[in-house]
Every structure is written in C-alpha cells, then in structure tokens.
C-alpha positions in Angstrom: 0.0 0.0 0.0 1.2 3.5 -0.8 0.0 5.9 1.8 0.2 9.5 0.4 -1.2 13.0 0.5 -1.7 15.2 -2.5 0.4 18.2 -1.2 3.5 16.1 -0.5 6.3 16.6 -3.1 7.8 13.2 -2.2 4.5 11.6 -2.8 4.3 13.2 -6.2 7.7 11.6 -7.0 6.5 8.2 -5.7 3.3 8.0 -7.7 5.0 7.3 -11.1 7.1 4.6 -9.5 3.9 2.9 -8.2 2.2 3.4 -11.7 5.2 1.6 -13.3 4.9 -1.3 -10.8 1.2 -1.6 -11.4 2.0 -2.2 -15.1 4.8 -4.7 -14.4 3.4 -8.2 -14.7 6.2 -9.6 -12.5 4.7 -7.5 -9.7 1.0 -7.2 -10.4 0.6 -10.9 -11.0 1.8 -11.6 -7.4 0.5 -8.6 -5.3 -2.3 -6.1 -5.3 -1.1 -2.5 -5.1 -3.3 -0.1 -3.3 -3.1 3.7 -3.0 -4.4 5.3 0.1 -5.0 9.0 0.2 -4.6 9.8 3.8 -6.7 13.0 3.4 -9.3 11.2 1.3 -12.4 9.3 2.5 -13.0 8.4 6.1 -12.2 4.8 5.2 -8.7 5.8 3.9 -8.0 8.0 6.9 -8.9 5.0 9.2 -6.7 2.7 7.2 -3.8 5.2 7.7 -4.5 5.2 11.5 -4.7 1.4 11.6 -1.2 1.1 10.1 0.1 4.0 12.2 1.2 6.1 9.2 3.1 9.1 10.5 4.9 10.4 7.3 4.5 10.5 3.6 4.9 8.6 1.4 4.8 5.4 3.4 4.9 2.0 1.6 3.7 -1.0 3.6 3.6 -4.6 2.3 1.1 -6.8 4.1 1.5 -10.5 3.7 -0.3 -13.1 5.8 -0.9 -10.6 8.6 2.7 -9.5 8.7 3.5 -5.8 7.9 6.8 -4.7 6.4 7.5 -1.0 5.8 9.8 0.2 3.1 12.9 1.9 4.5 14.3 4.9 2.6 13.1 6.5 -0.6 10.4 5.0 -2.9 12.1 3.2 -5.8 11.1 0.3 -8.0 14.1 -1.7 -6.8 13.3 -0.9 -3.2 9.7 -2.0 -3.5 10.6 -5.2 -5.4 13.1 -6.0 -2.7 10.4 -5.4 0.0 8.1 -7.7 -1.9 10.8 -10.4 -2.3 10.9 -10.1 -6.1 
C-alpha cells in the first residue's frame, strides 16, 4: 500500500514509481497494489491510522498478517526487494 497525501512533493515523485509497478506483470501478478490518500475518504483515513502512518509517502507490504514497511526512498528496486521479487 502506498499511503500518500496530494500536497507532498515526495508523494508526487512516488506515484510514477507505483504506476510503473502496477503495469509490471512480475509485480501485479503476485501482489495487489493499493493507493491510500490519507486525506481522502474516512475509510482511507482510518486505514492510515490502523497502520500507524506518520509520514508520507509510506509504503507497507502486508502478507499473511505481517506488515513490512519500506525503508528509505520509494524506488522500483526498493519496493521489489520489499516484496521479495
């Protein structure tokens, strides 16, 4: 999940990375990528609270009830590594 807000310049930079991964069959065939606007709907705000999101952008991989957060900047290689790809 990519947790973001519209006013964040780092989030603006992260969005094309996520878009590229959404189109990458080696990724999208194995995981579902979700974008969560932390200033969006009440449901999205609650999801950000549930995952204790404090900064933006935040990328969290959830697998079998285990959450892993991406450390460092958002990059395709970093996210693929987080996903074990």
